[in-house]
Backbone bond lengths (Angstrom), bond angles and torsions (degrees), N, CA, C in turn:
res aa  C-N    CA-C-N  psi(-1)  N-CA   C-N-CA  omega(-1)  CA-C   N-CA-C  phi
1 M - - - 1.458 - - 1.521 109.29 -
2 I 1.334 119.62 -93.51 1.459 123.51 179.92 1.522 108.54 -118.21
3 T 1.302 116.25 136.95 1.452 122.16 175.73 1.523 108.31 -105.13
4 I 1.315 116.24 139.05 1.459 121.73 175.92 1.525 107.69 -112.21
5 T 1.324 116.81 132.72 1.458 120.06 176.75 1.529 109.45 -75.29
6 P 1.321 117.05 159.06 1.469 119.23 176.54 1.532 112.81 -57.34
7 E 1.326 117.60 -36.89 1.470 121.28 178.91 1.525 110.96 -63.95
8 A 1.329 116.74 -42.85 1.466 120.70 178.45 1.527 110.35 -66.98
9 A 1.324 117.03 -41.01 1.466 120.43 -179.99 1.526 111.04 -61.02
10 A 1.328 117.13 -41.77 1.464 120.52 179.20 1.528 110.74 -62.27
11 Q 1.335 117.22 -42.53 1.456 120.79 -179.93 1.530 111.49 -69.01
12 I 1.323 117.31 -36.82 1.467 121.32 177.73 1.525 109.72 -63.69
13 R 1.322 116.54 -42.90 1.469 119.80 178.05 1.526 111.01 -61.48
14 Q 1.328 117.15 -42.85 1.470 120.79 177.71 1.530 110.71 -62.24
15 S 1.326 116.88 -43.07 1.467 120.91 179.49 1.525 111.15 -64.83
16 A 1.326 116.93 -40.61 1.471 120.51 178.79 1.517 110.57 -63.18
17 E 1.326 116.62 -42.19 1.462 119.94 179.66 1.532 110.61 -66.24
18 A 1.317 116.97 -43.97 1.470 120.82 -179.72 1.526 111.39 -63.63
19 G 1.336 116.83 -34.27 1.455 121.06 -178.92 1.520 113.93 -94.48
20 N 1.337 116.88 7.33 1.457 122.32 -178.92 1.538 110.91 55.68
21 A 1.345 115.50 42.43 1.465 121.46 -178.00 1.527 111.84 -120.51
22 Q 1.327 117.13 29.04 1.460 120.97 -176.13 1.523 113.41 -59.39
23 N 1.318 118.08 -27.05 1.470 120.80 -177.25 1.519 113.11 -96.96
24 M 1.331 116.83 11.53 1.460 120.72 -179.73 1.524 110.00 -107.97
25 S 1.315 115.98 159.29 1.461 121.81 176.02 1.518 109.69 -90.01
26 L 1.321 115.10 157.67 1.454 120.83 175.17 1.521 108.74 -90.06
27 R 1.327 116.35 118.17 1.459 120.44 176.91 1.523 108.49 -88.69
28 I 1.339 115.30 129.52 1.464 122.68 176.81 1.519 106.78 -110.88
29 A 1.327 116.15 132.71 1.466 120.74 -179.00 1.518 109.83 -132.96
30 A 1.308 115.62 154.07 1.462 121.72 175.85 1.513 108.41 -152.01
31 R 1.318 115.27 149.64 1.465 119.72 171.99 1.520 107.88 -144.23
32 R 1.319 114.36 153.08 1.461 121.08 178.34 1.523 108.03 -100.30
33 E 1.316 116.45 123.22 1.466 122.36 178.23 1.528 109.88 -74.93
34 P 1.335 118.21 163.07 1.469 120.30 179.28 1.529 113.70 -55.45
35 D 1.342 117.06 -29.79 1.475 119.28 179.81 1.532 112.26 -84.99
36 G 1.338 117.67 2.75 1.454 122.10 176.87 1.515 114.62 95.73
37 T 1.325 118.82 -12.39 1.461 120.17 179.42 1.522 110.31 -70.40
38 F 1.308 115.32 153.19 1.452 122.00 178.46 1.523 109.04 -99.91
39 V 1.334 115.12 142.56 1.463 122.37 173.37 1.521 105.99 -122.03
40 Y 1.342 115.45 131.20 1.460 121.50 -176.52 1.515 110.59 -112.98
41 G 1.327 114.96 155.01 1.445 121.25 174.35 1.517 109.61 -151.17
42 M 1.313 115.04 158.43 1.454 119.39 176.25 1.517 109.23 -158.94
43 G 1.326 114.92 153.46 1.454 122.04 178.78 1.514 108.78 -175.95
44 F 1.298 116.37 167.36 1.461 120.71 -179.20 1.515 109.56 -82.56
45 D 1.355 115.86 138.66 1.456 120.27 -172.80 1.523 109.72 -157.42
46 D 1.320 115.18 167.09 1.457 122.61 172.60 1.523 108.66 -96.70
47 A 1.311 116.71 152.44 1.463 121.68 -178.73 1.519 111.19 -67.15
48 G 1.323 114.88 143.88 1.457 122.56 173.72 1.513 109.65 -110.86
49 T 1.316 116.89 175.26 1.465 120.86 -177.14 1.521 112.74 -72.17
50 D 1.331 118.39 -19.13 1.466 122.05 -177.56 1.524 111.41 -108.14
51 D 1.338 116.67 31.07 1.458 121.30 -177.53 1.517 111.47 -111.78
52 T 1.317 115.00 151.40 1.450 122.17 167.47 1.516 106.28 -106.71
53 S 1.321 116.46 133.95 1.459 120.00 179.06 1.522 108.87 -115.38
54 F 1.325 115.08 148.09 1.457 121.70 179.12 1.521 107.79 -160.14
55 V 1.333 116.28 172.28 1.458 122.00 -176.72 1.528 108.90 -129.85
56 S 1.325 116.36 137.41 1.458 123.01 171.76 1.516 107.98 -140.56
57 E 1.321 116.82 132.48 1.471 122.20 -179.16 1.531 111.83 53.98
58 G 1.336 116.45 31.29 1.451 121.15 178.93 1.521 114.56 79.26
59 I 1.322 117.67 4.78 1.462 122.49 179.50 1.524 108.89 -99.32
60 S 1.334 116.93 122.45 1.466 121.40 175.27 1.521 108.52 -78.44
61 M 1.317 115.28 129.32 1.466 120.42 -177.58 1.520 111.42 -126.36
62 L 1.324 114.39 155.80 1.459 123.27 176.20 1.521 109.01 -127.12
63 V 1.316 115.60 141.23 1.460 122.31 172.19 1.520 106.77 -137.90
64 A 1.326 116.16 131.04 1.467 119.47 174.52 1.528 108.23 -63.01
65 N 1.319 116.34 138.73 1.464 120.04 -178.43 1.520 112.27 -55.56
66 S 1.313 117.83 -31.08 1.464 120.89 -179.63 1.528 112.76 -69.29
67 M 1.333 118.10 -12.94 1.464 122.03 -177.70 1.526 113.06 -108.90
68 K 1.321 117.43 -2.44 1.463 120.66 -175.00 1.516 112.87 -56.92
69 D 1.328 118.35 -42.61 1.461 120.52 -178.18 1.523 112.05 -65.15
70 L 1.325 117.47 -33.50 1.467 120.79 179.58 1.526 111.66 -70.22
71 L 1.325 117.33 -29.31 1.466 121.39 -172.39 1.526 114.34 -105.95
72 D 1.325 118.18 -6.81 1.455 121.04 -176.69 1.530 110.84 -60.12
73 G 1.321 116.23 123.12 1.462 121.33 178.89 1.518 114.63 89.03
74 A 1.325 117.74 1.32 1.467 121.16 -178.32 1.528 110.75 -76.26
75 T 1.322 114.69 156.69 1.458 122.74 174.61 1.517 108.46 -123.75
76 L 1.323 116.45 134.47 1.458 122.57 174.89 1.519 107.27 -104.34
77 D 1.333 116.12 123.53 1.457 121.58 -178.52 1.523 109.00 -126.42
78 F 1.305 116.33 164.21 1.465 123.15 175.97 1.517 105.76 -127.66
79 V 1.335 116.17 110.95 1.464 120.94 -170.63 1.520 111.57 -128.52
80 E 1.325 114.19 161.63 1.454 120.60 174.67 1.523 107.87 -90.25
81 I 1.331 116.55 110.83 1.466 122.76 -178.86 1.529 109.51 -73.50
82 S 1.317 115.77 -45.10 1.459 123.74 174.59 1.524 106.09 -149.07
83 P 1.322 118.57 166.25 1.469 118.76 -176.57 1.531 112.38 -50.82
84 G 1.340 114.73 121.89 1.461 121.36 179.04 1.517 115.36 82.05
85 D 1.323 118.60 -2.58 1.469 123.06 -178.57 1.525 108.77 -114.22
86 R 1.341 116.56 94.84 1.464 121.89 -179.90 1.530 108.87 -106.29
87 R 1.323 115.66 137.31 1.469 121.04 -177.12 1.523 111.35 -145.05
88 F 1.330 113.74 157.84 1.453 120.22 169.25 1.524 107.84 -77.70
89 I 1.320 115.89 139.69 1.459 121.06 172.77 1.524 108.57 -132.13
90 F 1.312 115.97 150.75 1.454 122.40 173.55 1.524 108.00 -106.82
91 I 1.310 115.69 127.85 1.463 122.68 173.16 1.521 104.07 -108.61
92 N 1.322 115.90 108.20 1.456 120.43 -167.79 1.526 110.36 -131.60
93 P 1.332 117.88 114.76 1.459 120.43 -179.97 1.537 113.54 -65.68
94 N 1.333 117.76 -14.52 1.470 121.64 178.56 1.525 112.12 -86.28
95 D 1.313 117.14 -11.89 1.458 123.29 -176.58 1.530 108.95 -87.90
96 P 1.332 118.63 123.66 1.470 120.35 179.78 1.530 112.77 -56.26
97 A 1.315 119.18 -31.36 1.463 121.19 178.46 1.527 110.36 -65.14
98 H 1.311 116.78 -35.05 1.464 121.01 178.53 1.524 110.34 -68.62
99 A 1.329 116.85 -40.11 1.451 121.21 -177.76 1.534 112.05 -65.45
100 S 1.333 116.25 -34.58 1.462 118.67 -177.25 1.519 112.55 -83.06
101 T 1.316 117.91 -27.24 1.456 121.95 178.52 1.525 107.87 -139.21
102 P 1.345 117.97 94.03 1.453 121.74 -171.24 1.522 115.42 -54.17
103 S 1.317 119.46 -25.52 1.454 119.27 -177.45 1.520 112.73 -90.04
104 S 1.329 117.60 -1.28 1.464 119.02 -176.04 1.515 111.53 -87.20
105 G 1.306 115.17 160.96 1.445 122.32 174.88 1.517 107.62 -157.96
106 E 1.285 116.39 158.28 1.457 120.19 177.48 1.516 109.42 -82.36
107 T 1.297 117.77 140.79 1.451 120.44 176.63 1.505 110.34 -94.75
108 V 1.314 114.20 152.79 1.465 120.28 179.39 1.507 108.29 -121.59
């Protein structure tokens, strides 16, 4: 489903601790806009009845079943965009932006 890099996992753990959400799963979401671009979101949440749960790098994650096809094979990374500017990015083979420029990813 989704792979999390060690760098992203470390940042997620820090965010969970800062937000007092250590016992919650990370929900990953995506939607395709009318122009074909992908928009991503994530946050800590409890599982629902229409979710798929899985673990990567020790991080429990949730994805709504309706979004599984959009996110299948994606990687979540935490990278330095420019000095001092670190962000989460999604590298997703299902995203047209990824297909046209293999090194690109959407920032969150």
